[in-house]
C-alpha positions in Angstrom: 121.0 94.6 125.7 118.0 96.7 124.4 118.6 98.4 120.9 117.0 101.3 120.4 115.6 103.7 117.7 118.2 106.4 116.7 117.2 109.5 118.0 113.9 108.7 119.6 115.0 109.1 123.0 116.0 112.9 122.0 112.7 113.3 120.0 110.5 111.5 122.5 110.5 111.5 126.1 110.2 107.5 126.4 108.7 108.1 129.9 105.5 108.4 127.6 103.1 109.6 129.7 100.3 111.8 128.7 99.3 114.5 131.1 95.8 115.6 130.9 97.1 119.2 130.8 98.5 119.2 127.5 95.2 118.2 125.9 93.8 121.4 125.0 90.2 121.6 123.6 90.3 123.4 120.2 91.3 122.2 116.4 93.4 119.0 117.7 97.0 118.5 118.6 99.6 119.7 116.6 102.5 117.4 116.3 105.1 115.4 114.1 105.5 111.6 112.7 108.2 109.7 114.0 109.5 106.7 111.5 111.2 104.2 114.2 114.5 102.6 112.3 112.6 99.5 112.6 110.6 100.8 109.8 113.0 101.5 107.4 114.4 99.0 105.0 118.2 98.9 104.7 120.2 98.6 101.7 120.4 94.7 101.2 117.4 93.5 103.5 115.2 93.3 100.5 114.0 89.4 100.5 116.3 88.5 103.4 115.1 90.8 106.3 112.0 92.2 107.0 111.2 95.6 108.7 107.9 96.9 111.1 105.4 99.1 109.3 104.8 101.5 112.3 104.7 105.3 112.3 104.1 107.5 115.6 102.3 110.6 116.1 104.5 112.7 118.5 102.3 115.7 120.0 104.2 119.3 119.8 106.3 119.6 123.0 106.5 115.8 123.3 104.5 113.6 126.3 104.5 115.1 129.8 104.9 112.9 133.1 103.2 111.6 135.3 99.9 110.7 134.5 96.9 111.0 137.5 96.9 107.6 138.7 92.9 107.3 137.1 93.6 108.7 133.7 94.3 107.2 130.4 92.9 107.7 126.7 90.7 108.5 125.5 91.3 112.2 126.3 89.3 115.4 125.8 90.4 117.1 122.6 92.4 114.1 121.3 90.2 112.4 118.8 92.4 109.3 118.2 91.0 105.6 117.5 89.5 103.6 120.6 88.5 99.9 120.1 84.9 101.4 120.4 85.3 104.0 117.9 86.9 101.9 115.2 84.1 98.7 115.9 81.7 102.0 115.4 83.4 103.2 112.0 83.4 99.8 110.5 79.8 98.7 112.1 80.6 95.7 114.2 78.6 97.0 116.8 75.3 99.2 117.0 76.0 102.3 115.0 76.6 105.7 117.0 76.4 109.1 114.9 79.8 110.4 114.7 81.6 107.4 116.3 83.4 109.7 118.6 86.1 108.1 120.4 85.8 110.3 123.7 82.4 109.2 124.0 81.4 105.8 122.2 82.1 102.6 124.7 80.7 99.8 123.0 83.1 97.0 121.7 83.0 93.9 119.6 81.9 91.2 122.1 82.7 88.2 119.7 85.7 86.0 118.3 86.6 82.5 119.2 89.4 79.9 117.8 92.7 82.0 117.6 94.8 84.8 116.0 98.5 84.2 115.6 100.5 87.2 115.8 103.9 86.6 114.4 106.8 89.0 115.3 110.6 89.6 115.5 112.4 89.8 118.6 110.6 90.0 122.3 108.4 92.2 124.1 108.7 91.0 127.4 105.8 92.8 128.9 103.4 91.5 126.2 100.9 89.9 128.7 100.7 92.5 131.5 100.0 95.2 128.6 97.9 93.5 126.9 95.6 93.3 130.4 96.2 96.9 131.1 94.9 97.6 127.3 92.2 95.5 127.8 91.2 97.0 131.3 91.4 100.7 130.0 89.1 100.0 126.9 86.5 97.9 128.7 87.5 94.5 127.2 87.5 91.0 128.4 90.8 89.8 129.6 92.6 88.2 126.5 93.1 84.5 126.5 96.8 85.0 125.5 100.1 83.1 124.9 103.6 84.1 123.9 105.7 81.4 122.0 109.0 81.6 121.3 109.5 80.0 117.5 113.1 78.8 118.3 112.5 77.9 121.6 114.7 80.7 123.2 113.3 83.7 124.5 114.9 86.5 121.8 116.1 90.2 122.6 114.1 93.0 123.1 114.2 95.9 120.2 112.2 98.9 120.6 110.4 99.4 117.2 109.5 95.7 117.0 108.5 95.7 120.7 106.0 98.6 119.8 104.9 96.5 116.9 104.0 93.5 119.0 102.1 95.4 121.4 100.2 96.9 118.9 99.4 93.7 117.2 98.4 92.0 120.0 96.0 94.5 121.5 94.5 95.6 118.1 93.4 92.0 117.3 92.2 91.5 120.6 90.2 94.7 120.3 88.5 93.2 117.4 88.0 89.9 118.4 88.2 89.7 122.1 87.2 86.1 122.7 89.8 84.8 120.2 92.9 83.3 121.7 95.8 85.5 120.8 99.2 83.9 120.5 102.3 86.0 120.0 104.9 83.9 117.8 108.0 85.7 118.3 110.8 85.1 116.0 114.6 85.2 116.9 115.5 87.9 114.5 114.0 89.9 111.8 115.4 87.5 109.1 113.5 85.9 106.8 114.5 82.5 107.6 113.5 83.4 111.3 110.3 84.9 110.5 108.8 82.2 108.5 110.0 79.4 110.9 107.7 81.3 113.3 104.9 81.7 110.6 105.3 77.9 110.6 104.9 77.6 114.0 101.8 80.3 114.3 100.3 78.3 111.6 100.2 75.1 113.3 98.8 76.7 116.6 96.0 78.1 114.8 95.3 74.8 113.0 95.3 73.1 116.1 92.8 75.5 117.8 90.2 74.7 114.8 91.2 77.5 112.5 91.7 81.2 112.5 93.9 83.9 111.5 97.6 84.9 111.3 98.7 88.2 111.0 102.1 89.5 109.8 102.8 93.1 110.2 106.0 93.3 108.5 107.2 93.6 105.1 110.0 93.8 102.7 109.8 95.5 99.2 108.7 93.0 96.3 111.5 90.9 94.8 111.8 88.4 92.0 111.5 84.7 93.5 109.4 85.8 96.4 106.8 83.3 95.3 109.5 80.6 96.7 108.0 81.3 100.1 104.2 81.3 99.3 103.9 77.6 100.3 104.3 79.0 103.9 100.7 80.4 103.7 99.3 76.9 103.2 98.1 75.6 106.2 94.4 74.4 105.9 92.1 76.4 108.3 94.4 79.4 108.2 93.9 82.7 106.7 97.0 84.7 106.5 97.1 88.8 106.7 99.9 91.1 106.1 100.7 94.8 105.9 100.7 96.4 102.4 103.6 98.6 103.9 104.3 102.4 104.6 105.6 103.3 100.9 104.6 103.3 97.4 105.0 100.1 95.7 104.0 96.6 96.4 105.7 94.5 99.2 106.1 91.2 100.6 104.4 88.8 101.7 101.4 90.8 101.2 101.6 90.0 97.5 101.6 86.5 97.9 98.4 85.1 96.3 97.9 83.2 99.7 97.9 86.5 101.6 95.2 88.7 102.2 97.0 92.2 101.6 96.0 94.9 104.2 96.3 98.6 102.9 95.7 101.8 104.9 93.1 104.6 105.2 92.8 107.8 106.7 89.6 107.9 109.1 88.7 111.9 108.6 87.0 113.3 111.9 85.7 117.0 112.4 88.8 118.8 114.2 86.3 120.3 116.6 84.1 117.8 117.6 85.7 114.5 116.8 82.8 112.9 115.0 83.9 110.7 112.0 83.3 112.3 108.3 84.5 110.1 105.7 87.6 107.5 104.8 89.9 108.3 102.6 93.0 106.6 101.1 96.1 107.1 103.4 98.9 108.6 100.8 101.9 106.6 102.4 100.1 103.3 102.3 101.7 100.8 100.3 100.3 98.8 97.0 100.4 98.6 93.5 101.1 95.9 91.1 103.7 93.1 91.3 104.7 90.7 88.2 106.6 88.3 90.9 103.2 86.7 91.2 100.9 85.6 88.7 96.9 87.0 88.8 94.9 84.8 91.4 92.3 83.4 90.2 90.0 85.5 92.8 91.5 88.8 90.9 89.7 87.6 87.7 87.2 90.6 87.6 89.8 92.8 87.9 92.3 91.3 85.6 92.5 93.8 83.1 93.7 96.4 85.4 96.6 93.8 86.4 98.1 92.5 83.0 98.9 89.5 84.3 100.4 90.3 87.8 98.9 90.5 91.4 97.4 93.8 92.6 97.4 94.6 96.1 96.1 95.9 98.6 92.8 93.6 98.9 91.2 95.3 101.7 92.3 98.4 103.9 91.8 99.7 107.2 92.9 102.4 109.5 96.5 103.3 109.2 97.2 107.0 109.1 99.4 108.0 112.3 97.4 111.5 112.0 94.5 109.5 112.6 96.3 106.7 114.9 95.2 104.3 117.6 96.2 104.0 121.2 98.5 101.2 122.2 100.0 100.6 125.4 103.7 99.3 125.8 105.0 99.8 129.3 108.8 98.8 128.5 108.8 101.9 126.4 107.2 104.4 129.1 103.0 103.6 128.4 100.8 105.0 126.0 101.7 105.9 122.2 99.7 106.8 119.2 100.5 104.4 116.0 99.7 104.1 112.7 101.1 102.4 109.5 99.3 99.2 107.9 100.9 97.7 111.1 97.5 98.7 112.4 95.4 97.4 109.3 96.8 93.7 109.4 96.0 92.8 113.0 92.6 95.3 112.5 91.4 93.3 109.5 92.6 89.8 111.1 90.6 90.5 114.1 87.4 91.5 112.0 87.7 88.1 109.9 87.7 86.4 113.2 84.9 88.1 114.4 82.8 87.5 111.3 82.9 83.7 112.5 83.0 82.0 108.9 86.6 80.9 109.3 87.7 80.1 105.7 89.5 76.9 105.1 92.3 79.2 103.2 93.0 82.6 102.4 92.3 81.8 98.7 88.7 81.1 100.1 88.8 84.3 102.2 89.9 86.3 99.2 87.4 84.9 96.7 84.4 85.9 99.0 86.1 89.3 99.7 86.1 89.8 95.8 82.6 88.3 95.4 81.3 90.9 97.5 83.3 93.6 96.6 80.5 95.8 94.9 77.9 94.8 98.1 77.8 98.0 100.1 76.6 96.6 103.1 79.7 94.7 103.3 82.6 96.8 102.2 82.6 100.5 102.0 84.1 101.6 98.7 87.0 104.1 99.3 86.7 106.7 96.6 88.5 109.7 97.9 92.7 110.2 98.5 95.8 109.4 96.4 98.5 107.4 96.8 101.4 105.6 94.8 104.7 107.0 93.5 104.2 110.6 92.9 100.6 110.3 94.2 99.9 108.5 90.5 97.0 106.4 91.9 93.6 107.6 92.8 91.1 105.7 95.1 88.3 105.6 92.9 85.0 103.6 92.5 85.5 100.0 92.7 88.9 98.0 93.1 92.0 100.4 93.0 95.8 100.2 94.0 95.1 102.6 97.3 92.7 100.7 99.0 91.8 97.4 97.0 87.7 96.5 97.7 87.7 99.3 99.9 87.0 99.0 104.2 85.0 96.5 106.0 81.5 97.1 106.7 79.6 94.8 109.2 80.5 91.0 109.2 79.3 89.8 106.0 81.5 89.1 103.0 84.3 88.2 105.3 
């Protein structure tokens, strides 16, 4: 039986198709942010079970249906992100002034080898939804395969199903020619998820290398380094969401994982043109002493006091500037945010870059060696994050956005 998010069916009509009549010109849509229960860490879960890192933007008045057959995002007056707009902002394609989601159409065209997405539970419509998303945004069909890590199809859970749709669609959007594996763990327990990580690692290694993306997390905990050995398969680079709440989160804190932080893409409310990028105030990050300072962070060691600082690098995550995701099992088009977006986006960008580091440590050494190269990374110097907004996005590495956000394909 499908489990559902508490209160979601009353807050959001799950026949979630947006009518064009609901998209008025002006200063953008009003709405609210909904956090599904799959993204809440429950008492006793830390170090034992993981949660998703997704948040939903719900326009005021909810969602309307039915949508005309020819419709679909981007919609006039709604400036949420498309594959082409994100590629434009991060200079993965030839730049166009404003990178406006309603007008830009150039998508990334590369990618190779493999990206494996590890999530819990099942997304029964994953393949058809990925095909629909790709067709909507002019992406090529994805080489795609679902793998049940335990050998048996898991049950479906609403929040995790949305997570899986987000992860496969946006990793494919950034690296359209890479093969996408969706490796489904039997549950959200650590034992099942890390078994799935091993399956994913073997698939990527067999494909000649690539990336594993994990958009789930648990709060930082004593003894977490015990699991770090899961992220050491040669030829595989691991990415993980830094979480959607203050403080560090595992597995992004592992010294064998690229910690994906979150940003806000600021757009003009009337024109939709891109203005700047800032730290997302709810993105996870901080300092943990449950991991020692890795060698690639030697240049920022004075900030870390012997611990591991996260995130390493960041990308779009704010649900107020969210991305379009298609999930037919839960009604259609969603506007999603959270660092669950940044992990697959960054994994896809690393794949698109085509350098295929032999390990996460090699990838991270490259990132930190290029952090001051303005043509490789955009240093985010706006915004705040952390407990009581104690941390600021500043020049150089910081606890809000790490080295900043990607610029083009060098240094990755």
